[in-house]
MIGU-31981 format. One record per residue (C-alpha): residue number from 1; y, z negated, x negated. Coordinates in steps of 0.2 Angstrom, whole numbers, plus 2048, in hexadecimal, padded with zeros to 3 digits. Example, Ala and Ser with C-alpha at 12.3 -4.5 7.8 and 13.67 -1.06 7.14 Angstrom:
// MIGU-31981
+------+-----+-----+-----+
: resi :  yy :  zz :  xx :
+------+-----+-----+-----+
:    1 : 7EA : 7D9 : 7C2 :
:    2 : 7FB : 7DC : 7BC :
+------+-----+-----+-----+
END
This chain:
// MIGU-31981
+------+-----+-----+-----+
: resi :  yy :  zz :  xx :
+------+-----+-----+-----+
:    1 : E99 : 4EC : 5AE :
:    2 : EA9 : 4E1 : 5B0 :
:    3 : EAA : 4D0 : 5A7 :
:    4 : EA2 : 4C4 : 5B3 :
:    5 : EA0 : 4B1 : 5AF :
:    6 : E95 : 4A5 : 5B9 :
:    7 : E9D : 496 : 5C1 :
:    8 : E96 : 484 : 5C4 :
:    9 : E8D : 481 : 5D4 :
:   10 : E9B : 475 : 5DA :
:   11 : EA6 : 484 : 5DE :
:   12 : E99 : 491 : 5E2 :
:   13 : E9D : 490 : 5F5 :
:   14 : EAF : 497 : 5F1 :
:   15 : EA8 : 4A5 : 5E7 :
:   16 : E9C : 4AA : 5F6 :
:   17 : EAB : 4AA : 602 :
:   18 : EB4 : 4B6 : 5F7 :
:   19 : EA6 : 4C2 : 5F7 :
:   20 : EA3 : 4C4 : 609 :
:   21 : EA8 : 4D6 : 60F :
:   22 : EAD : 4DB : 5FD :
:   23 : EA8 : 4ED : 5F8 :
:   24 : EA7 : 4F0 : 5E6 :
:   25 : E9D : 4F7 : 5D8 :
:   26 : E98 : 4E6 : 5D2 :
:   27 : E93 : 4D9 : 5DE :
:   28 : E91 : 4C7 : 5D8 :
:   29 : E88 : 4BA : 5E2 :
:   30 : E8B : 4A8 : 5DC :
:   31 : E7E : 49E : 5E6 :
:   32 : E76 : 48D : 5E6 :
:   33 : E6A : 483 : 5F1 :
:   34 : E64 : 488 : 602 :
:   35 : E72 : 494 : 606 :
:   36 : E6E : 4A0 : 5F9 :
:   37 : E61 : 4AA : 603 :
:   38 : E6C : 4AC : 612 :
:   39 : E7A : 4B2 : 607 :
:   40 : E6E : 4BE : 5FE :
:   41 : E67 : 4C5 : 60F :
:   42 : E79 : 4C8 : 615 :
:   43 : E7A : 4D5 : 607 :
:   44 : E6A : 4DE : 60A :
:   45 : E6D : 4F0 : 60A :
:   46 : E7D : 4EF : 5FF :
:   47 : E7D : 4FD : 5F2 :
:   48 : E85 : 4F9 : 5E1 :
:   49 : E83 : 4FE : 5CF :
:   50 : E81 : 4EC : 5CA :
:   51 : E7B : 4DD : 5D4 :
:   52 : E7C : 4CD : 5CB :
:   53 : E74 : 4BD : 5D3 :
:   54 : E79 : 4AC : 5CD :
:   55 : E6C : 4A1 : 5D4 :
:   56 : E66 : 48F : 5D2 :
:   57 : E55 : 48B : 5CC :
:   58 : E46 : 48F : 5D7 :
:   59 : E51 : 498 : 5E4 :
:   60 : E53 : 4A8 : 5D8 :
:   61 : E43 : 4B0 : 5DE :
:   62 : E47 : 4AE : 5F1 :
:   63 : E58 : 4B6 : 5ED :
:   64 : E50 : 4C4 : 5E4 :
:   65 : E44 : 4C7 : 5F2 :
:   66 : E53 : 4C8 : 5FE :
:   67 : E5A : 4D7 : 5F5 :
:   68 : E4A : 4E2 : 5F8 :
:   69 : E51 : 4F2 : 5FD :
:   70 : E62 : 4F1 : 5F4 :
:   71 : E65 : 500 : 5E9 :
:   72 : E6B : 4FC : 5D8 :
:   73 : E69 : 501 : 5C6 :
:   74 : E6B : 4F0 : 5BF :
:   75 : E65 : 4E0 : 5C7 :
:   76 : E68 : 4D0 : 5BC :
:   77 : E62 : 4BF : 5C2 :
:   78 : E6B : 4B0 : 5BB :
:   79 : E64 : 49F : 5BE :
:   80 : E6F : 490 : 5BD :
:   81 : E62 : 484 : 5B8 :
:   82 : E64 : 483 : 5A5 :
:   83 : E67 : 493 : 59D :
:   84 : E58 : 49C : 5A6 :
:   85 : E64 : 4AA : 5AB :
:   86 : E66 : 4B0 : 599 :
:   87 : E53 : 4B4 : 59A :
:   88 : E55 : 4BE : 5AA :
:   89 : E62 : 4C9 : 5A2 :
:   90 : E53 : 4D3 : 59A :
:   91 : E4F : 4D9 : 5AB :
:   92 : E5D : 4E6 : 5A9 :
:   93 : E54 : 4EF : 59B :
:   94 : E4B : 4FA : 5A9 :
:   95 : E52 : 502 : 5B8 :
:   96 : E4C : 4F9 : 5C8 :
:   97 : E43 : 504 : 5D4 :
:   98 : E41 : 4FF : 5E7 :
:   99 : E30 : 4F8 : 5EA :
:  100 : E2D : 504 : 5F8 :
:  101 : E2E : 512 : 5EB :
:  102 : E20 : 509 : 5E1 :
:  103 : E15 : 507 : 5F0 :
:  104 : E17 : 51A : 5F5 :
:  105 : E13 : 51F : 5E3 :
:  106 : E04 : 514 : 5E3 :
:  107 : DFE : 51B : 5F4 :
:  108 : E00 : 52D : 5EF :
:  109 : DF5 : 52A : 5DF :
:  110 : DE8 : 520 : 5E9 :
:  111 : DE7 : 52E : 5F7 :
:  112 : DE5 : 53B : 5E9 :
:  113 : DD7 : 531 : 5E1 :
:  114 : DCF : 52F : 5F2 :
:  115 : DD0 : 542 : 5F5 :
:  116 : DC8 : 545 : 5E4 :
:  117 : DB9 : 53A : 5E9 :
:  118 : DB8 : 542 : 5FA :
:  119 : DBC : 531 : 603 :
:  120 : DC3 : 531 : 614 :
:  121 : DC8 : 51E : 613 :
:  122 : DC8 : 510 : 607 :
:  123 : DC5 : 4FE : 60B :
:  124 : DCE : 4F2 : 5FF :
:  125 : DC8 : 4E0 : 5FE :
:  126 : DCE : 4DB : 5EC :
:  127 : DDD : 4CF : 5F0 :
:  128 : DE7 : 4D5 : 5E1 :
:  129 : DE4 : 4E7 : 5E5 :
:  130 : DE9 : 4E4 : 5F7 :
:  131 : DFA : 4DD : 5F1 :
:  132 : DFD : 4EB : 5E5 :
:  133 : DFA : 4F9 : 5F2 :
:  134 : E03 : 4F1 : 600 :
:  135 : E0F : 4E4 : 5F9 :
:  136 : E07 : 4D7 : 604 :
:  137 : E0C : 4C6 : 5FE :
:  138 : DFF : 4BA : 606 :
:  139 : DEC : 4BA : 607 :
:  140 : DDE : 4BC : 614 :
:  141 : DE0 : 4CF : 616 :
:  142 : DD7 : 4DF : 614 :
:  143 : DDD : 4F1 : 613 :
:  144 : DD6 : 501 : 61A :
:  145 : DDF : 510 : 613 :
:  146 : DDD : 522 : 61B :
:  147 : DE8 : 531 : 618 :
:  148 : DEF : 530 : 629 :
:  149 : DF2 : 51D : 62B :
:  150 : DF1 : 50D : 622 :
:  151 : DEA : 4FD : 629 :
:  152 : DEB : 4EA : 624 :
:  153 : DDE : 4DF : 62C :
:  154 : DE3 : 4CC : 62D :
:  155 : DE2 : 4BD : 638 :
:  156 : DEF : 4B5 : 643 :
:  157 : DF5 : 4AA : 634 :
:  158 : DFC : 4B9 : 62B :
:  159 : E00 : 4C6 : 637 :
:  160 : E12 : 4C3 : 637 :
:  161 : E12 : 4C3 : 624 :
:  162 : E09 : 4D3 : 624 :
:  163 : E15 : 4DB : 630 :
:  164 : E24 : 4D6 : 625 :
:  165 : E1C : 4DB : 614 :
:  166 : E13 : 4EB : 61A :
:  167 : E1E : 4F4 : 626 :
:  168 : E15 : 505 : 623 :
:  169 : E04 : 4FD : 627 :
:  170 : DFC : 4FB : 638 :
:  171 : DF8 : 4E8 : 63A :
:  172 : DE6 : 4E5 : 641 :
:  173 : DE3 : 4D3 : 646 :
:  174 : DD2 : 4CC : 646 :
:  175 : DCC : 4BB : 64D :
:  176 : DD6 : 4BC : 65D :
:  177 : DD2 : 4CD : 663 :
:  178 : DC3 : 4D1 : 657 :
:  179 : DB7 : 4C3 : 652 :
:  180 : DB4 : 4C9 : 640 :
:  181 : DBC : 4D4 : 633 :
:  182 : DAD : 4E0 : 635 :
:  183 : DB1 : 4E2 : 648 :
:  184 : DC4 : 4E5 : 644 :
:  185 : DBE : 4F2 : 637 :
:  186 : DB3 : 4FA : 645 :
:  187 : DC2 : 4FB : 651 :
:  188 : DCB : 506 : 644 :
:  189 : DBC : 511 : 641 :
:  190 : DBB : 515 : 653 :
:  191 : DCD : 51A : 652 :
:  192 : DCD : 524 : 642 :
:  193 : DBA : 52A : 640 :
:  194 : DB9 : 52C : 62D :
:  195 : DA9 : 532 : 626 :
:  196 : DAA : 52A : 614 :
:  197 : DB2 : 51A : 60F :
:  198 : DB4 : 513 : 5FE :
:  199 : DB2 : 501 : 5FA :
:  200 : DB4 : 4F4 : 5EC :
:  201 : DA3 : 4EE : 5E9 :
:  202 : DA9 : 4E2 : 5DB :
:  203 : DB3 : 4D7 : 5E8 :
:  204 : DA7 : 4D8 : 5F7 :
:  205 : D97 : 4CD : 5F9 :
:  206 : D87 : 4D5 : 5FE :
:  207 : D88 : 4CC : 60F :
:  208 : D99 : 4D3 : 612 :
:  209 : D94 : 4E5 : 60E :
:  210 : D85 : 4E4 : 61A :
:  211 : D91 : 4DE : 628 :
:  212 : D9E : 4EB : 624 :
:  213 : D92 : 4FA : 622 :
:  214 : D89 : 4F5 : 632 :
:  215 : D99 : 4F5 : 63C :
:  216 : D9F : 505 : 635 :
:  217 : D92 : 513 : 634 :
:  218 : D9A : 51D : 627 :
:  219 : D94 : 521 : 616 :
:  220 : D9A : 513 : 60A :
:  221 : D9E : 518 : 5F8 :
:  222 : DA2 : 50C : 5EA :
:  223 : DB4 : 50F : 5E4 :
:  224 : DB7 : 502 : 5D6 :
:  225 : DC4 : 501 : 5C9 :
:  226 : DD0 : 50F : 5D0 :
:  227 : DDE : 503 : 5D5 :
:  228 : DDB : 4F8 : 5C5 :
:  229 : DDE : 507 : 5BA :
:  230 : DEE : 50C : 5C4 :
:  231 : DF4 : 4FA : 5C2 :
:  232 : DF2 : 4FB : 5AF :
:  233 : E01 : 506 : 5AD :
:  234 : E10 : 4FD : 5B3 :
:  235 : E1F : 504 : 5BC :
:  236 : E30 : 4FF : 5B7 :
:  237 : E32 : 4F3 : 5C5 :
:  238 : E21 : 4EA : 5C0 :
:  239 : E27 : 4EA : 5AD :
:  240 : E37 : 4E1 : 5B3 :
:  241 : E2E : 4D4 : 5BC :
:  242 : E22 : 4D1 : 5AD :
:  243 : E30 : 4D0 : 5A1 :
:  244 : E38 : 4C3 : 5AC :
:  245 : E28 : 4B9 : 5AE :
:  246 : E26 : 4B9 : 59B :
:  247 : E38 : 4B3 : 599 :
:  248 : E36 : 4A5 : 5A5 :
:  249 : E26 : 49F : 59C :
:  250 : E2F : 4A1 : 58B :
:  251 : E3D : 496 : 591 :
:  252 : E31 : 489 : 598 :
:  253 : E2A : 488 : 586 :
:  254 : E3B : 483 : 57F :
:  255 : E3B : 475 : 58C :
:  256 : E29 : 46F : 58B :
:  257 : E2A : 46C : 578 :
:  258 : E37 : 45F : 57A :
:  259 : E2B : 455 : 585 :
:  260 : E1C : 455 : 579 :
:  261 : E1A : 444 : 571 :
:  262 : E0D : 437 : 56D :
:  263 : E07 : 42F : 57D :
:  264 : E0B : 43C : 58A :
:  265 : DFB : 443 : 592 :
:  266 : DF5 : 455 : 593 :
:  267 : DF6 : 454 : 5A6 :
:  268 : E08 : 44E : 5A6 :
:  269 : E0E : 45C : 59A :
:  270 : E05 : 469 : 5A4 :
:  271 : E0E : 463 : 5B4 :
:  272 : E1E : 464 : 5AB :
:  273 : E1B : 475 : 5A5 :
:  274 : E17 : 47C : 5B6 :
:  275 : E27 : 473 : 5BD :
:  276 : E32 : 47B : 5AF :
:  277 : E2C : 48C : 5B3 :
:  278 : E2F : 48B : 5C6 :
:  279 : E40 : 484 : 5C3 :
:  280 : E43 : 493 : 5B7 :
:  281 : E40 : 49E : 5C6 :
:  282 : E2D : 4A1 : 5C6 :
:  283 : E24 : 4A3 : 5D6 :
:  284 : E1E : 492 : 5DD :
:  285 : E0C : 497 : 5DB :
:  286 : E08 : 493 : 5C9 :
:  287 : DF6 : 497 : 5C3 :
:  288 : DEC : 48B : 5B8 :
:  289 : DF4 : 487 : 5A8 :
:  290 : DEB : 481 : 598 :
:  291 : DF3 : 473 : 58F :
:  292 : DE7 : 46A : 583 :
:  293 : DE8 : 460 : 574 :
:  294 : DDF : 459 : 565 :
:  295 : DCC : 45E : 564 :
:  296 : DCE : 464 : 576 :
:  297 : DD8 : 473 : 570 :
:  298 : DC8 : 47C : 56A :
:  299 : DC3 : 47E : 57C :
:  300 : DC9 : 490 : 580 :
:  301 : DCC : 48D : 592 :
:  302 : DCD : 47A : 592 :
:  303 : DD4 : 470 : 5A0 :
:  304 : DE3 : 464 : 59E :
:  305 : DDC : 452 : 59E :
:  306 : DE3 : 440 : 59E :
:  307 : DE1 : 440 : 58B :
:  308 : DF1 : 439 : 583 :
:  309 : DF9 : 443 : 575 :
:  310 : DF7 : 43B : 563 :
:  311 : E00 : 43D : 553 :
:  312 : DF9 : 44C : 549 :
:  313 : DF2 : 455 : 559 :
:  314 : DF2 : 468 : 55C :
:  315 : DF9 : 46C : 56D :
:  316 : DF4 : 47C : 574 :
:  317 : DFD : 483 : 583 :
:  318 : DF6 : 493 : 58B :
:  319 : E00 : 496 : 59B :
:  320 : E0B : 4A1 : 5A5 :
:  321 : E13 : 4A3 : 5B6 :
:  322 : E16 : 4B0 : 5C4 :
:  323 : E26 : 4B9 : 5C8 :
:  324 : E25 : 4C3 : 5D8 :
:  325 : E12 : 4C2 : 5D6 :
:  326 : E12 : 4C9 : 5C4 :
:  327 : E0B : 4BE : 5B6 :
:  328 : E0F : 4B8 : 5A5 :
:  329 : E02 : 4B2 : 599 :
:  330 : E07 : 4AA : 588 :
:  331 : E00 : 49D : 57C :
:  332 : E09 : 493 : 56F :
:  333 : E01 : 485 : 564 :
:  334 : E0B : 477 : 55D :
:  335 : E08 : 467 : 552 :
:  336 : E0D : 456 : 557 :
:  337 : E14 : 44E : 546 :
:  338 : E11 : 456 : 535 :
:  339 : E04 : 463 : 534 :
:  340 : DF5 : 462 : 528 :
:  341 : DF1 : 46F : 51B :
:  342 : DE2 : 476 : 526 :
:  343 : DED : 477 : 535 :
:  344 : DFA : 481 : 52C :
:  345 : DEC : 48C : 525 :
:  346 : DE4 : 490 : 535 :
:  347 : DF5 : 492 : 53E :
:  348 : DFA : 49F : 531 :
:  349 : DEA : 4A8 : 533 :
:  350 : DEC : 4A9 : 546 :
:  351 : DFD : 4AF : 544 :
:  352 : DF8 : 4BD : 538 :
:  353 : DEB : 4C2 : 544 :
:  354 : DF7 : 4C3 : 552 :
:  355 : E03 : 4CD : 548 :
:  356 : DF6 : 4D9 : 542 :
:  357 : DF0 : 4DC : 554 :
:  358 : E02 : 4DF : 55A :
:  359 : E06 : 4EB : 54C :
:  360 : DF8 : 4F7 : 552 :
:  361 : DFA : 4F5 : 565 :
:  362 : E02 : 505 : 56A :
:  363 : DFF : 513 : 576 :
:  364 : DEE : 51B : 573 :
:  365 : DE6 : 50D : 569 :
:  366 : DD5 : 506 : 56F :
:  367 : DD2 : 4F4 : 573 :
:  368 : DC5 : 4F4 : 565 :
:  369 : DD1 : 4F9 : 558 :
:  370 : DDE : 4EC : 55D :
:  371 : DD0 : 4DF : 55C :
:  372 : DCA : 4E4 : 54B :
:  373 : DDC : 4E4 : 544 :
:  374 : DDD : 4D2 : 546 :
:  375 : DCA : 4CD : 543 :
:  376 : DC9 : 4D5 : 532 :
:  377 : DD5 : 4C8 : 52B :
:  378 : DC7 : 4BB : 52E :
:  379 : DB9 : 4C5 : 527 :
:  380 : DB1 : 4BB : 519 :
:  381 : DBA : 4AB : 51D :
:  382 : DB3 : 49B : 524 :
:  383 : DBD : 49D : 534 :
:  384 : DB5 : 4AE : 539 :
:  385 : DA7 : 4A5 : 543 :
:  386 : DB5 : 49B : 54D :
:  387 : DBE : 4AA : 554 :
:  388 : DBC : 4B1 : 565 :
:  389 : DBA : 4C4 : 567 :
:  390 : DC3 : 4C7 : 578 :
:  391 : DD5 : 4C6 : 572 :
:  392 : DDF : 4CF : 57F :
:  393 : DE0 : 4D6 : 591 :
:  394 : DEB : 4DF : 59C :
:  395 : DF6 : 4D5 : 5A8 :
:  396 : E00 : 4D8 : 5B8 :
:  397 : DFD : 4D1 : 5C9 :
:  398 : DEC : 4C9 : 5C2 :
:  399 : DEB : 4C0 : 5B1 :
:  400 : DDC : 4C9 : 5AA :
:  401 : DDE : 4DC : 5AE :
:  402 : DD8 : 4EC : 5A7 :
:  403 : DD8 : 4F1 : 598 :
:  404 : DD1 : 4E4 : 58C :
:  405 : DD1 : 4E1 : 57A :
:  406 : DC1 : 4DD : 570 :
:  407 : DB2 : 4E5 : 567 :
:  408 : DAB : 4F4 : 571 :
:  409 : DBA : 4F7 : 57C :
:  410 : DBD : 509 : 579 :
:  411 : DC9 : 50D : 587 :
:  412 : DDA : 512 : 581 :
:  413 : DE9 : 507 : 584 :
:  414 : DF7 : 511 : 58C :
:  415 : E0A : 511 : 58C :
:  416 : E10 : 506 : 59A :
:  417 : E02 : 4FA : 599 :
:  418 : E06 : 4E7 : 597 :
:  419 : DF9 : 4DE : 58C :
:  420 : DF6 : 4CE : 584 :
:  421 : DF2 : 4CB : 571 :
:  422 : DEA : 4BA : 56F :
:  423 : DDF : 4B7 : 560 :
:  424 : DDA : 4A5 : 55C :
:  425 : DCF : 49A : 551 :
:  426 : DC5 : 48C : 55A :
:  427 : DBC : 47F : 550 :
:  428 : DB2 : 473 : 55A :
:  429 : DB7 : 461 : 557 :
:  430 : DC6 : 466 : 54D :
:  431 : DD1 : 470 : 559 :
:  432 : DD7 : 482 : 55D :
:  433 : DE6 : 48C : 55A :
:  434 : DEB : 49C : 564 :
:  435 : DFA : 4A6 : 564 :
:  436 : DFC : 4B2 : 573 :
:  437 : E0A : 4BF : 577 :
:  438 : E0C : 4CB : 585 :
:  439 : E10 : 4DD : 580 :
:  440 : E17 : 4EC : 589 :
:  441 : E0E : 4FB : 581 :
:  442 : E19 : 509 : 57B :
:  443 : E18 : 519 : 572 :
:  444 : E16 : 515 : 560 :
:  445 : E19 : 502 : 563 :
:  446 : E1A : 4F4 : 56F :
:  447 : E27 : 4E7 : 576 :
:  448 : E22 : 4D5 : 576 :
:  449 : E28 : 4CE : 586 :
:  450 : E25 : 4BC : 580 :
:  451 : E34 : 4B5 : 577 :
:  452 : E2E : 4A4 : 572 :
:  453 : E2D : 4A1 : 55F :
:  454 : E1D : 4A3 : 556 :
:  455 : E22 : 498 : 547 :
:  456 : E17 : 488 : 545 :
:  457 : E20 : 47A : 54E :
:  458 : E1E : 468 : 549 :
:  459 : E24 : 45C : 555 :
+------+-----+-----+-----+
END
């Protein structure tokens, strides 16, 4: 790749002008502000060996989306806000694959599973599974998959979005033509006449099932966990998005620790943390972040409050962001001022547990073995009673995905799974300390996608 240096936003326009119409092996787009998406769209369909996007802050995702369909071996997204771009360099570690390939591969596997279970159709109601199978980016939708045709059912608020996101699906609109989802589903049944239909009982109420099954007089068969298991092994494209999401969260950590001081509240810090991640390029749909302090830090899923930070506090931050819908989930714990001997002791124990878990998290290990690797370090100590035994989970489009880490989880972790390792010690009235990383499972090892330091930080 040629030597390419970014320029300041002030002369970005001149660089854009020089690119128009240029055909080369390396295309560089220096963009900033509202013009960036239009410029990126102008290059849709360009084939190059290296596409480098220099973008400003929150615009980076929109620019990346505009490149859907571009064939390239390397896509590097640089953000001009701070040095976020350095984080996004890591995306290059894996070849990008067009998302259409991912959907086709997923659909092939799903149809094979349906055939094995003798299902003529599959009605999908789980929102995350809908997005995974169809690449639909909004909500308020349902999918019906048959070997011959794929349908997405939604209402007038989302029909345009469904048409854009799901060009290979037939869009069926309810509310206007059909008064209910069930009646829309019945209209498809009249067209296709399937005999057996799988459904996700875990994401459907009893009342909904009664309504659907009355509208469609086919044999309804529970078909749970199939897509979840498919989601557990990530494609190269998904891993690239997860790596970027973790890099964004790690960079936000470097910023937020500069704001932690006596007197600032948990809510203020939580708001700043979300802001930093969006400005680093995250999707503008952050999920609930945990930022708690002092005695509140023993609450495993505590909610940020108006409590002001005090000298000597433990500050626990369990948070993450979305990048193209894929999530990061990390935890770091810091001390405001000088740490006490007990804080240092507990912190070191948690770090040792974290590292012991990560040392064994490789392809073929079970969730139980990973948990025991960390928990055994507390056996016989006063702190054993204060640890929590669910210490890891898969992650992707949903924050808590299959597989899981803890006692009794005997399913094997497979290469290509992305999982957390998050042991902690939580002492009521004193506080809690947790360290959480996000690991890509490999043959004989793993890669930690979180780059923030695990050293004890005293602020």
